[in-house]
N, C-alpha and C positions, 0 to 999 in steps of 0.2 A: 565433306568428301569422305566417303567410307572406303577404306583401302582393305581389300581382302588379303589376308596373309596365309601362306601355306602352313601346314602342320609342322614341317621341318623348320620354318622360320620362327614360329612361335616357340618350339622346343629349344631352339638355339638361343633365342632371346631370354628364355627362362634360365637356361644354363649360365648364360653370361651374367644374369642377375644373381647368381649364386644359389639358385633353387636346387633342392635335392631331387634325386630321381623319383622318390616317392611323391614329392610335391608336384613334379611335372606330370606324373601319371594321374594324380587326383585332378589336377587342373584340366588336363586333356579329356579325362572322363566327363568332367562337368560340361566341357564344350560339346563333346559328342552327344551328350544327353540333353543338349540345349538348356543347360542350367547356367546361363551366363552370369546371373547375379551371384550364384555360389562361387563361380570362378573369380569374379571380381572381389568377393570377400577374401578369398585366398590371396589374391594379389595385394590387397590392402594390408592384410596381416603380415605378409612377408616384407612389404615396404616399411611398416612400423618397426619390425624386427631390425631391418637394416639401419633405419634412422636411429633407433635406440643405441645400436652398436656404434654408430658414428658419433653420437653424443658422448658415449663413454670414452672413446678414443680422444675426442676433443678435450675432455677433462684431463686426461693423462698428459696430453701435449701442453695444456695450460700449466700443469704442475711443473713440467720440465722447463717451460719458458720462464716461470717465476724463479725457479732455482738458478737458471742461467742469468737472469736479471740480477738476482741477489749476489751471485758470485762475481759478476763483472763490476758491481758497484762497491766491492770491498777492496 
């Protein structure tokens, strides 16, 4: 099922995903020029960026969890 989304919905989705105004402009330009594969590359790049940041935060949380564990067992 192919659901058509309005330009405003796409832009809001990108904002909600933490995309910058410059990113949104580039993505929308790709769509307007029917360069969907280029737009998809931008989305994948931003997804990787978010995932890398998530992993970095997870490592920090793991460090705190370890410290809490160590301190509670002393």
